[in-house]
Backbone bond lengths (Angstrom), bond angles and torsions (degrees), N, CA, C in turn:
res aa  C-N    CA-C-N  psi(-1)  N-CA   C-N-CA  omega(-1)  CA-C   N-CA-C  phi
1 M - - - 1.462 - - 1.529 109.52 -
2 L 1.360 116.41 142.71 1.441 120.61 176.52 1.523 110.07 -75.53
3 S 1.340 117.81 145.16 1.449 120.09 172.85 1.515 108.45 -68.82
4 S 1.363 116.87 154.16 1.461 119.41 -178.70 1.522 110.71 -61.62
5 R 1.334 116.89 -35.97 1.464 119.35 179.43 1.522 111.07 -64.74
6 F 1.349 115.92 -45.91 1.456 118.89 -179.68 1.525 110.47 -66.03
7 A 1.345 116.53 -39.24 1.457 119.98 179.68 1.525 110.53 -60.10
8 R 1.346 116.78 -41.59 1.461 119.24 178.36 1.518 111.10 -64.21
9 R 1.342 116.23 -39.57 1.468 119.42 179.03 1.515 110.99 -64.18
10 V 1.333 116.71 -41.71 1.461 120.13 179.40 1.512 110.51 -63.03
11 C 1.344 116.79 -46.68 1.463 119.98 -178.28 1.516 111.04 -63.57
12 L 1.343 117.93 -39.89 1.450 120.81 178.40 1.518 110.77 -63.68
13 A 1.344 117.32 -42.88 1.458 120.56 -179.92 1.519 110.93 -64.47
14 V 1.333 116.60 -41.54 1.454 120.18 179.11 1.521 110.39 -63.37
15 W 1.368 116.71 -43.32 1.456 120.35 179.49 1.521 110.50 -61.20
16 C 1.341 116.81 -42.88 1.468 120.29 179.28 1.520 111.15 -63.59
17 A 1.334 116.67 -39.77 1.465 120.20 -179.35 1.515 110.64 -64.49
18 L 1.340 115.38 -42.23 1.459 118.85 -179.65 1.517 111.09 -69.92
19 A 1.348 116.43 -36.30 1.452 119.83 179.53 1.518 111.51 -66.72
20 A 1.338 115.90 -27.84 1.462 120.03 -179.48 1.508 112.25 -83.16
21 S 1.319 118.69 -7.43 1.453 121.65 -179.64 1.524 109.76 -68.19
22 P 1.358 118.12 153.13 1.447 120.77 -178.74 1.522 110.38 -58.91
23 A 1.328 117.10 140.98 1.454 121.49 177.10 1.506 110.53 -67.96
24 S 1.319 115.88 159.90 1.458 120.98 -178.97 1.518 109.71 -57.90
25 G 1.300 116.69 129.81 1.450 122.45 178.78 1.515 113.19 89.91
26 A 1.336 118.56 -12.28 1.460 121.21 179.65 1.508 109.76 -83.91
27 P 1.339 118.00 150.25 1.461 120.69 179.79 1.512 110.06 -65.88
28 S 1.301 117.53 140.11 1.466 121.52 -179.88 1.516 109.34 -123.19
29 S 1.322 115.28 157.61 1.458 120.84 -179.93 1.514 110.27 -72.56
30 P 1.348 117.18 137.59 1.461 119.39 179.18 1.522 112.65 -78.16
31 T 1.335 116.14 -5.61 1.457 119.54 -177.48 1.522 111.39 -63.72
32 I 1.329 115.52 132.67 1.462 121.72 177.97 1.523 108.40 -86.54
33 V 1.322 115.89 132.42 1.456 120.77 179.20 1.526 109.01 -93.63
34 V 1.320 115.88 126.36 1.463 122.51 179.33 1.522 108.36 -123.82
35 V 1.313 115.99 135.87 1.463 121.32 175.73 1.520 108.77 -116.66
36 A 1.322 116.14 128.08 1.464 121.78 173.87 1.520 107.30 -112.96
37 A 1.308 117.18 131.33 1.465 119.60 179.59 1.524 110.74 -61.77
38 E 1.350 116.58 -34.61 1.471 121.69 179.60 1.522 110.03 -124.99
39 N 1.334 116.20 150.30 1.462 119.01 -171.95 1.526 114.97 -71.74
40 F 1.328 118.72 -20.29 1.462 118.35 177.69 1.528 110.11 -71.49
41 Y 1.335 117.85 -36.23 1.457 119.72 174.54 1.533 109.80 -69.04
42 G 1.327 116.15 -37.43 1.457 119.61 177.13 1.519 111.68 -62.35
43 D 1.325 116.31 -37.90 1.468 120.15 178.70 1.521 111.04 -63.79
44 I 1.311 116.64 -40.21 1.465 120.22 178.90 1.524 110.85 -64.18
45 V 1.338 116.22 -41.44 1.471 119.52 176.16 1.521 109.80 -59.39
46 G 1.320 116.57 -46.17 1.453 120.29 -178.81 1.517 113.20 -61.11
47 Q 1.332 116.74 -38.00 1.463 119.78 -179.82 1.527 111.70 -67.96
48 I 1.322 116.70 -31.69 1.464 120.62 -178.95 1.529 111.58 -86.13
49 A 1.323 116.77 -37.22 1.466 120.52 -173.61 1.518 113.54 -91.97
50 G 1.316 117.92 -25.15 1.455 118.93 -179.18 1.521 112.15 65.16
51 D 1.333 115.79 -141.79 1.462 120.83 -176.98 1.519 113.25 -80.36
52 D 1.329 117.32 1.41 1.464 120.09 -178.47 1.521 112.77 -79.69
53 V 1.314 117.28 -4.37 1.467 119.71 179.06 1.524 110.11 -135.28
54 R 1.321 114.77 162.14 1.461 121.89 170.88 1.511 106.39 -116.79
55 V 1.316 116.39 114.76 1.465 121.49 -174.73 1.526 110.80 -101.26
56 T 1.315 115.60 130.52 1.461 121.98 171.91 1.518 108.23 -114.87
57 S 1.325 116.47 121.34 1.462 121.33 176.73 1.523 108.04 -104.43
58 I 1.316 116.78 121.33 1.463 120.52 -174.40 1.521 111.91 -73.85
59 I 1.328 118.00 -52.53 1.463 120.93 177.82 1.520 108.27 -94.00
60 S 1.320 116.04 110.45 1.465 119.13 -175.36 1.525 113.56 -141.83
61 D 1.316 118.02 -6.78 1.459 120.61 -177.33 1.525 110.28 -85.32
62 P 1.338 117.54 114.99 1.474 119.94 -178.32 1.524 113.65 -69.85
63 N 1.333 116.89 -7.57 1.457 120.21 -179.25 1.527 112.86 -99.16
64 V 1.341 116.10 4.45 1.460 120.89 -177.14 1.524 109.97 -115.51
65 D 1.320 116.29 139.01 1.463 120.87 175.36 1.528 108.16 -74.68
66 P 1.354 118.42 113.93 1.469 120.65 -178.07 1.523 113.51 -56.41
67 H 1.325 117.08 -28.52 1.467 120.24 -178.99 1.535 111.50 -66.36
68 E 1.333 116.89 -19.85 1.456 120.50 -177.76 1.522 112.14 -105.77
69 Y 1.339 117.68 11.07 1.456 120.64 -175.33 1.527 111.57 -68.84
70 E 1.327 115.63 138.03 1.461 121.77 175.41 1.520 108.68 -120.54
71 T 1.328 116.45 131.61 1.460 120.57 -177.59 1.526 110.91 -74.10
72 N 1.332 114.67 168.62 1.457 121.47 -179.34 1.521 109.27 -141.70
73 P 1.329 118.65 173.21 1.461 120.68 -178.39 1.535 113.66 -58.40
74 R 1.322 117.38 -29.11 1.467 119.78 178.36 1.531 110.35 -64.42
75 D 1.318 116.93 -39.75 1.463 120.80 176.94 1.525 110.72 -63.21
76 A 1.334 115.80 -42.87 1.461 120.46 -179.49 1.523 110.82 -62.37
77 A 1.329 116.56 -40.52 1.461 120.11 179.44 1.527 111.00 -65.20
78 A 1.338 116.61 -40.29 1.460 119.95 179.44 1.521 110.95 -62.86
79 V 1.328 116.94 -44.85 1.460 120.76 179.87 1.525 110.89 -64.97
80 A 1.326 116.55 -37.65 1.461 120.08 -179.30 1.524 112.07 -60.61
81 N 1.336 116.92 -31.60 1.463 121.37 -177.62 1.531 113.83 -96.81
82 A 1.312 117.39 -2.72 1.468 120.61 -172.84 1.525 112.71 -77.68
83 R 1.335 114.86 141.16 1.462 120.94 170.58 1.520 110.97 -94.79
84 L 1.337 115.92 -22.99 1.464 120.99 -178.90 1.525 108.68 -139.52
85 I 1.333 116.42 134.88 1.458 122.35 178.33 1.525 108.61 -129.66
86 I 1.324 116.56 135.94 1.467 121.58 175.69 1.520 108.28 -115.03
87 Q 1.311 115.20 123.02 1.457 123.00 -178.17 1.522 109.26 -123.27
88 N 1.332 117.46 140.18 1.459 120.40 179.08 1.520 111.52 -70.50
89 G 1.346 116.34 -47.30 1.461 120.73 -178.57 1.513 112.83 91.96
90 L 1.329 116.12 -172.63 1.465 124.43 -178.24 1.529 112.43 63.60
91 G 1.337 116.68 22.57 1.446 120.45 179.35 1.510 114.46 83.79
92 Y 1.326 118.01 -5.54 1.466 121.25 -177.92 1.520 110.99 -64.05
93 D 1.319 116.39 -36.83 1.465 121.65 -178.49 1.528 109.61 -133.32
94 A 1.319 115.73 52.96 1.460 121.32 -177.44 1.526 112.57 -64.07
95 F 1.322 117.05 -16.85 1.464 119.85 178.08 1.529 111.47 -60.33
96 I 1.331 116.89 -25.72 1.466 119.99 177.72 1.528 110.15 -62.34
97 D 1.320 117.11 -38.86 1.463 120.41 179.83 1.527 110.56 -58.06
98 H 1.325 116.57 -43.47 1.463 120.64 -179.24 1.525 111.16 -67.32
99 L 1.332 116.74 -42.42 1.458 120.28 -178.36 1.522 111.64 -66.87
100 V 1.332 116.74 -39.42 1.466 120.77 178.34 1.533 110.35 -65.89
101 A 1.328 116.67 -41.68 1.463 120.54 -179.70 1.523 111.73 -65.01
102 A 1.328 116.62 -28.68 1.460 120.35 -178.08 1.522 112.96 -76.51
103 S 1.336 117.94 -16.96 1.468 120.86 -179.59 1.525 109.41 -139.51
104 P 1.326 117.99 73.50 1.473 121.20 -178.50 1.527 111.70 -57.91
105 N 1.333 114.92 139.90 1.464 120.46 178.41 1.525 107.92 -152.81
106 P 1.329 118.50 107.43 1.464 120.73 -176.73 1.529 113.32 -65.76
107 R 1.325 117.88 -16.43 1.466 121.14 -179.82 1.526 111.80 -88.54
108 R 1.320 116.58 -10.50 1.460 120.74 -177.89 1.522 110.78 -77.20
109 K 1.335 116.37 140.93 1.463 121.65 176.20 1.532 108.91 -108.12
110 L 1.321 115.48 136.27 1.460 121.62 179.56 1.522 109.37 -120.51
111 I 1.322 115.77 121.49 1.459 121.84 175.90 1.523 107.92 -103.92
112 V 1.324 117.04 120.59 1.469 122.33 177.13 1.529 107.18 -109.68
113 V 1.316 116.03 110.74 1.459 121.20 -171.54 1.523 112.16 -60.85
114 S 1.318 117.95 -39.93 1.468 119.80 -178.67 1.523 112.08 -61.96
115 E 1.332 117.16 -28.52 1.463 120.08 177.27 1.530 110.51 -72.91
116 L 1.332 116.82 -33.19 1.472 120.20 177.57 1.521 110.93 -66.69
117 T 1.330 115.70 -35.89 1.461 120.40 -172.87 1.525 112.93 -94.27
118 G 1.331 117.06 -5.11 1.459 120.00 177.17 1.510 114.52 74.97
119 H 1.336 117.09 24.10 1.462 119.48 178.50 1.525 110.68 -87.38
120 A 1.316 115.43 157.22 1.456 121.41 -177.92 1.523 110.25 -126.35
121 K 1.319 115.86 165.06 1.451 121.73 179.80 1.524 110.39 -53.45
122 G 1.317 115.40 133.59 1.456 120.72 -177.66 1.513 113.05 103.87
123 D 1.344 116.55 -18.10 1.465 120.42 177.15 1.526 110.17 -75.33
124 N 1.303 115.93 161.05 1.458 121.80 174.80 1.529 108.77 -56.50
125 V 1.327 117.15 125.37 1.469 120.99 -173.76 1.524 113.70 -80.59
126 H 1.306 118.15 -12.30 1.472 120.99 -172.69 1.536 111.19 -84.83
127 L 1.331 114.51 64.62 1.466 121.75 -170.63 1.522 113.33 -65.90
128 W 1.317 117.87 -28.04 1.468 121.47 -177.10 1.516 112.77 -68.19
129 Y 1.324 117.44 -13.07 1.462 120.17 176.26 1.531 112.31 -86.47
130 D 1.302 117.12 -2.77 1.462 121.24 175.57 1.527 107.77 -89.24
131 P 1.332 119.04 116.49 1.470 120.61 -177.67 1.523 113.72 -56.68
132 A 1.326 117.73 -23.56 1.460 119.71 -179.23 1.523 112.85 -78.91
133 T 1.322 117.02 -15.60 1.460 120.63 -175.37 1.519 113.05 -74.33
134 I 1.316 117.17 -46.67 1.463 121.32 -169.64 1.530 113.67 -62.15
135 P 1.329 120.68 -43.93 1.474 118.91 176.63 1.529 112.70 -58.49
136 K 1.339 117.04 -36.13 1.467 120.20 178.32 1.526 110.62 -67.12
137 V 1.322 115.78 -42.76 1.459 120.29 179.40 1.526 110.37 -62.35
138 A 1.330 116.50 -44.19 1.467 120.71 -179.28 1.521 111.22 -61.53
139 Q 1.332 117.05 -40.60 1.468 120.52 -179.94 1.524 110.91 -63.51
140 V 1.325 117.25 -43.74 1.462 120.50 -178.06 1.529 110.67 -70.67
141 I 1.320 117.29 -34.89 1.465 120.44 175.20 1.525 109.97 -62.32
142 L 1.322 116.20 -45.15 1.466 120.10 177.46 1.523 110.75 -57.82
143 D 1.315 116.69 -48.84 1.465 120.92 -178.44 1.531 110.97 -58.93
144 A 1.332 116.35 -41.67 1.460 120.47 -178.76 1.524 110.89 -67.08
145 L 1.330 117.36 -43.10 1.465 120.85 -179.37 1.524 111.44 -64.35
146 V 1.319 115.96 -41.13 1.467 119.98 178.95 1.523 110.83 -64.06
147 Q 1.319 116.00 -38.36 1.466 119.52 179.16 1.524 111.32 -69.19
148 I 1.323 116.90 -38.93 1.465 121.14 179.86 1.524 111.24 -72.07
149 D 1.320 115.81 -40.98 1.469 121.36 -173.75 1.536 110.03 -134.22
150 P 1.333 117.95 72.53 1.461 121.01 -176.84 1.534 114.03 -61.43
151 G 1.324 116.77 -23.10 1.457 119.09 -179.83 1.520 113.28 -66.62
152 S 1.318 117.54 -22.41 1.471 121.40 179.58 1.525 111.84 -105.61
153 A 1.330 116.41 17.22 1.465 120.67 -174.29 1.523 112.66 -56.46
154 T 1.323 116.98 -41.70 1.473 119.32 -178.14 1.516 111.22 -62.72
155 S 1.336 116.76 -43.27 1.462 120.26 178.92 1.518 111.13 -63.20
156 Y 1.333 115.89 -42.47 1.465 119.51 179.30 1.529 110.59 -62.32
157 R 1.309 116.15 -45.26 1.471 119.54 -177.68 1.527 111.57 -65.43
158 N 1.318 117.17 -38.13 1.472 120.04 178.99 1.527 110.61 -64.49
159 R 1.332 116.13 -44.03 1.470 118.88 179.93 1.528 111.08 -70.21
160 Y 1.324 116.16 -33.79 1.468 119.87 176.53 1.525 110.38 -61.52
161 Q 1.312 117.11 -44.56 1.466 120.66 178.69 1.523 110.63 -61.67
162 G 1.342 116.20 -39.47 1.457 119.57 177.11 1.516 112.02 -65.11
163 F 1.323 115.91 -37.70 1.467 119.86 178.99 1.526 110.30 -65.04
164 Q 1.314 117.10 -47.94 1.461 119.87 -179.51 1.521 110.86 -60.67
165 A 1.325 117.17 -38.97 1.468 120.14 177.97 1.523 110.97 -65.08
166 S 1.329 116.45 -33.33 1.464 120.33 -177.54 1.524 112.76 -70.69
167 L 1.324 117.81 -11.10 1.463 121.16 177.78 1.529 112.04 -80.76
168 A 1.327 116.75 -10.81 1.471 120.28 -177.40 1.525 112.55 -58.62
169 P 1.352 120.72 -47.48 1.469 119.58 178.45 1.532 112.72 -60.20
170 L 1.329 116.16 -35.27 1.462 119.71 178.52 1.527 110.61 -66.43
171 N 1.307 116.42 -45.32 1.466 120.00 178.32 1.530 110.99 -64.18
172 H 1.324 115.89 -35.88 1.473 120.22 178.29 1.531 110.29 -65.44
173 A 1.340 116.24 -41.29 1.470 119.76 179.74 1.520 110.97 -64.64
174 I 1.327 116.31 -40.23 1.465 120.43 178.79 1.527 110.21 -62.74
175 A 1.318 115.48 -46.27 1.467 119.70 -179.44 1.526 111.07 -62.98
176 G 1.331 116.65 -37.82 1.462 120.43 -179.01 1.517 112.46 -66.29
177 I 1.333 116.68 -43.42 1.469 120.43 179.01 1.524 110.27 -66.20
178 K 1.321 116.01 -41.12 1.470 119.26 179.76 1.525 111.08 -63.05
179 A 1.326 116.05 -40.84 1.465 119.56 -179.37 1.527 111.29 -65.98
180 Q 1.320 116.99 -36.24 1.460 120.36 -175.35 1.524 113.59 -89.22
181 Y 1.350 115.46 -35.26 1.468 118.26 -172.12 1.533 113.68 -125.19
182 G 1.307 117.69 10.46 1.461 120.13 178.15 1.516 111.12 -54.06
183 G 1.322 116.61 133.17 1.464 121.17 -177.52 1.507 114.06 93.71
184 A 1.350 117.42 -7.79 1.466 120.46 -179.31 1.528 110.28 -68.34
185 P 1.335 118.29 135.61 1.472 121.32 178.48 1.526 110.87 -81.29
186 V 1.321 116.55 138.65 1.462 121.45 178.71 1.526 109.09 -136.58
187 A 1.326 115.36 163.84 1.462 122.11 174.87 1.521 108.40 -115.71
188 C 1.336 117.17 148.53 1.469 122.40 -179.40 1.521 109.40 -137.46
189 T 1.335 116.83 134.11 1.456 119.00 176.55 1.518 111.50 -75.05
190 E 1.336 117.36 -27.34 1.463 122.87 -179.99 1.526 108.91 -144.31
191 P 1.344 117.48 166.73 1.472 119.84 -179.84 1.525 114.01 -83.23
192 V 1.340 117.81 16.95 1.470 121.25 -177.93 1.529 111.66 -52.91
193 F 1.314 117.16 -45.41 1.464 123.11 -172.93 1.525 112.05 -91.68
194 G 1.324 116.94 7.59 1.461 120.86 -170.32 1.505 115.68 -54.77
195 Y 1.334 117.65 -49.71 1.467 119.97 -178.03 1.528 111.19 -64.84
196 M 1.327 116.20 -39.94 1.460 118.72 179.82 1.523 110.67 -68.89
197 A 1.332 117.50 -38.66 1.465 120.42 177.71 1.518 110.26 -58.86
198 A 1.331 116.59 -41.15 1.464 120.50 178.47 1.524 110.81 -65.26
199 A 1.340 116.65 -41.03 1.466 120.18 179.58 1.521 111.14 -64.86
200 L 1.323 116.76 -30.45 1.463 121.63 -179.84 1.529 112.13 -83.62
201 G 1.320 116.66 -8.00 1.456 120.19 -178.84 1.508 113.03 79.40
202 L 1.337 117.93 15.48 1.457 120.91 179.07 1.526 110.05 -79.31
203 V 1.312 116.51 153.53 1.458 121.95 -179.64 1.522 108.45 -110.67
204 V 1.319 116.67 112.73 1.467 121.45 -179.76 1.528 108.84 -84.23
205 L 1.332 116.48 115.35 1.457 120.99 -178.07 1.526 113.08 -89.66
206 T 1.318 117.95 -18.87 1.463 121.27 -177.81 1.525 110.85 -63.11
207 P 1.319 118.24 129.64 1.470 120.42 177.83 1.526 111.02 -55.63
208 L 1.318 116.28 139.15 1.459 120.31 179.39 1.526 110.70 -62.30
209 S 1.326 117.09 -30.09 1.467 120.50 179.43 1.524 111.19 -62.63
210 F 1.335 116.24 -33.98 1.465 120.50 176.26 1.524 109.76 -67.88
211 Q 1.335 116.55 -48.85 1.467 121.33 -177.17 1.522 111.79 -62.26
212 K 1.316 117.06 -44.16 1.459 120.62 -177.54 1.529 111.29 -67.86
213 A 1.317 116.46 -37.60 1.467 119.40 179.21 1.522 110.65 -62.46
214 I 1.338 116.23 -45.54 1.462 119.70 178.86 1.527 110.06 -63.30
215 E 1.314 116.73 -41.43 1.463 121.34 179.82 1.525 111.45 -60.14
216 E 1.314 116.52 -35.82 1.462 121.81 -176.73 1.529 112.53 -92.74
217 G 1.339 116.50 7.78 1.459 120.22 176.82 1.511 114.21 74.58
218 E 1.325 116.89 26.11 1.453 121.44 -178.86 1.530 110.19 -116.57
219 D 1.311 115.71 164.40 1.465 120.11 174.59 1.522 108.71 -77.58
220 P 1.324 118.42 135.06 1.463 119.92 179.38 1.519 110.83 -71.19
221 P 1.333 117.56 157.81 1.458 120.96 176.06 1.524 110.16 -57.01
222 A 1.311 116.20 143.79 1.469 120.55 -177.53 1.530 112.95 -55.73
223 P 1.341 119.84 -42.70 1.473 119.18 178.60 1.529 112.67 -62.95
224 A 1.345 116.30 -35.81 1.465 119.32 -179.94 1.525 110.79 -69.34
225 L 1.329 116.96 -39.24 1.461 120.46 177.11 1.526 110.62 -64.53
226 A 1.333 116.05 -42.51 1.461 120.08 178.86 1.526 110.94 -61.76
227 Q 1.329 116.02 -39.52 1.466 120.13 179.18 1.520 110.94 -66.46
228 M 1.336 116.69 -42.00 1.460 120.25 177.37 1.529 110.42 -59.39
229 E 1.327 117.00 -45.48 1.462 120.53 -178.08 1.527 111.67 -67.89
230 D 1.330 117.23 -36.82 1.468 120.22 176.44 1.522 110.83 -62.67
231 H 1.329 116.64 -41.29 1.475 120.04 179.43 1.521 110.75 -59.04
232 L 1.321 116.27 -37.31 1.460 120.39 -179.18 1.533 110.94 -75.86
233 R 1.333 116.65 -50.19 1.471 119.92 -177.14 1.529 112.72 -61.37
234 Q 1.322 115.50 -36.66 1.462 120.11 -177.35 1.531 112.77 -92.16
235 H 1.339 116.03 7.29 1.466 121.50 178.97 1.535 111.71 54.21
236 Q 1.321 114.64 40.11 1.465 118.77 176.31 1.534 111.43 -81.59
237 V 1.326 116.75 -9.27 1.465 121.55 176.47 1.520 108.97 -124.04
238 K 1.326 115.70 150.80 1.464 120.29 -177.82 1.517 112.56 -90.54
239 V 1.343 117.05 -24.52 1.465 121.45 -176.36 1.528 109.15 -148.96
240 L 1.330 116.09 147.46 1.457 121.58 169.02 1.524 107.69 -106.90
241 L 1.335 116.70 122.70 1.456 122.66 175.97 1.533 108.00 -102.33
242 Y 1.319 116.63 127.71 1.458 118.54 -179.04 1.525 110.77 -131.68
243 N 1.318 115.03 151.50 1.452 121.97 179.36 1.526 108.91 -81.44
244 T 1.323 117.01 115.22 1.460 120.87 -176.83 1.523 112.83 -69.61
245 Q 1.327 117.92 -13.58 1.458 120.73 -176.93 1.527 113.16 -99.00
246 T 1.312 116.15 3.26 1.465 120.29 175.46 1.527 108.51 -127.45
247 V 1.315 115.59 110.29 1.462 120.98 -179.76 1.525 108.51 -118.82
248 S 1.304 115.47 126.65 1.460 121.40 178.49 1.522 108.03 -144.28
249 P 1.316 118.47 167.37 1.464 119.52 177.17 1.526 112.47 -56.44
250 I 1.329 116.96 -35.33 1.468 119.59 -179.52 1.520 110.95 -70.24
251 T 1.333 117.84 -46.49 1.474 119.26 -178.97 1.522 110.50 -65.58
252 T 1.328 116.45 -36.27 1.465 119.29 177.33 1.526 110.43 -65.49
253 R 1.300 116.43 -42.21 1.478 121.48 178.57 1.523 111.11 -61.38
254 V 1.323 116.53 -43.69 1.463 120.71 -178.92 1.527 110.67 -66.25
255 Q 1.338 116.91 -42.81 1.461 119.69 178.99 1.528 110.81 -62.48
256 Q 1.307 116.52 -44.48 1.466 119.98 179.72 1.515 111.78 -62.20
257 L 1.324 116.34 -39.03 1.457 120.04 177.85 1.519 110.39 -63.68
258 A 1.337 116.81 -45.90 1.466 120.38 -179.69 1.522 110.73 -58.23
259 K 1.326 116.60 -45.01 1.465 119.96 -179.01 1.526 111.34 -66.44
260 S 1.322 115.46 -37.02 1.472 118.32 -177.33 1.524 112.71 -68.81
261 V 1.330 116.94 -28.60 1.467 119.81 -179.25 1.529 112.01 -100.09
262 G 1.337 116.88 2.69 1.458 120.12 174.82 1.513 115.98 85.76
263 V 1.334 117.93 20.88 1.466 120.75 174.68 1.525 107.39 -89.89
264 P 1.326 119.34 121.87 1.466 121.56 -179.92 1.525 111.92 -58.43
265 V 1.319 115.74 143.44 1.458 122.36 -179.11 1.524 109.29 -117.87
266 V 1.322 116.26 130.75 1.463 121.76 180.00 1.529 109.08 -126.28
267 G 1.316 116.53 125.43 1.451 120.99 178.08 1.517 111.54 -88.26
268 V 1.316 116.48 138.34 1.462 122.41 173.32 1.524 106.87 -127.34
269 S 1.318 116.87 149.50 1.458 119.67 -176.32 1.519 111.21 -119.80
270 E 1.323 115.23 157.80 1.459 120.86 177.10 1.521 110.92 -85.80
271 T 1.320 117.05 -25.61 1.457 122.19 -176.19 1.519 109.80 -114.38
272 K 1.314 116.81 140.60 1.460 121.42 179.02 1.521 110.07 -64.47
273 P 1.329 117.78 128.90 1.471 119.61 179.35 1.530 110.66 -69.23
274 P 1.321 117.41 153.46 1.467 120.18 -179.41 1.517 111.66 -64.57
275 G 1.316 115.51 148.73 1.461 120.21 175.75 1.515 115.41 84.10
276 K 1.330 117.51 1.72 1.462 120.84 179.50 1.523 110.10 -126.02
277 T 1.336 115.46 146.50 1.452 119.61 171.24 1.527 108.69 -78.99
278 F 1.315 116.31 169.62 1.461 120.01 176.89 1.525 110.08 -56.02
279 Q 1.345 116.38 -44.89 1.461 120.57 -177.43 1.525 111.08 -63.66
280 Q 1.329 117.00 -44.05 1.465 120.59 -179.58 1.523 111.24 -64.06
281 W 1.320 115.43 -39.40 1.472 120.42 178.77 1.523 110.53 -60.78
282 M 1.323 117.38 -50.16 1.456 120.82 -178.66 1.523 112.00 -65.42
283 L 1.335 116.26 -42.45 1.466 119.76 179.91 1.529 111.48 -63.58
284 S 1.327 116.44 -37.73 1.462 120.33 178.70 1.524 111.26 -63.04
285 Q 1.321 116.56 -44.47 1.461 119.79 179.96 1.525 111.36 -67.17
286 L 1.336 116.16 -40.07 1.460 119.40 178.88 1.531 110.91 -65.99
287 G 1.331 116.40 -35.74 1.459 119.62 177.74 1.518 111.27 -64.04
288 Q 1.327 116.78 -43.23 1.460 120.39 177.58 1.528 111.23 -64.30
289 L 1.322 116.02 -39.13 1.465 119.62 179.88 1.518 111.06 -65.81
290 R 1.311 116.08 -42.05 1.475 119.25 -179.07 1.532 110.77 -61.93
291 L 1.319 116.22 -42.32 1.476 119.73 177.55 1.525 110.58 -62.94
292 A 1.334 116.36 -42.24 1.458 120.61 -179.28 1.523 112.19 -65.58
293 L 1.323 116.41 -40.84 1.470 119.80 177.50 1.528 111.40 -62.25
294 G 1.321 114.58 -33.55 1.455 118.93 177.70 1.513 113.00 -69.79
295 R 1.333 115.94 -27.73 1.476 120.42 179.97 1.513 111.54 -87.55
296 G 1.351 117.03 -26.12 1.456 120.48 -175.04 1.506 112.18 -60.08
297 K 1.327 116.03 138.74 1.470 121.25 -176.74 1.507 111.09 -80.72
């Protein structure tokens, strides 16, 4: 349930957004407003839609833990004006549900990625790290844009084809790492990279209880922490993967231990860094991982 204070803020923002809309009979902008809960989905929309849309990505700060994000009236106003919304689902961005409910619009389209991929509550929420997810998301985005704006269908389809083609280097990098390092043991502070690790054929030795505790901002069970540290000290893992957007005394301790014993450390993020496309972001992380796997003892 929303707090009464937040509910008032949402309603005020929605009212302001509607009040700012063009009056009846006044010329309005043909630009389609799209809201993406996370900036990597927003980037994909932008690559397919081009200048025909205005994209607002709510979670976009690479220095903030997305799990702790709190919405504001600006987010509510963006959702109130949106014709298309992309949500990850699985509770990762449940704030979208509240914002959508606060400004009903029967013409608005909502894409929930977890529904496209058939995931259920309790599954790893970081769906964008699964190579199979993004092509599905791009297809549904294309379909939605064509339905909203059929006059620009040809432009959307041309850019969509270009986007799908641009995934080839990423798929090639994944296949290359799997061929060379498939079966390699790794450690992870959180399950952020889980789907990609599976696609690469890597074996995550870190107890899930450790990863989930860190993800939820809690201290991991003592046996799980001891196991993580043993894996590092005894060089049972080739690389430590850590979430750059979650820093705690435990994650700092684990990183320092890995560096002190010579286990390569690779940072992965939940949010796309500024100045990079989704493809560039993923390729950059995979490049760092490949180098680290090559150095790992």
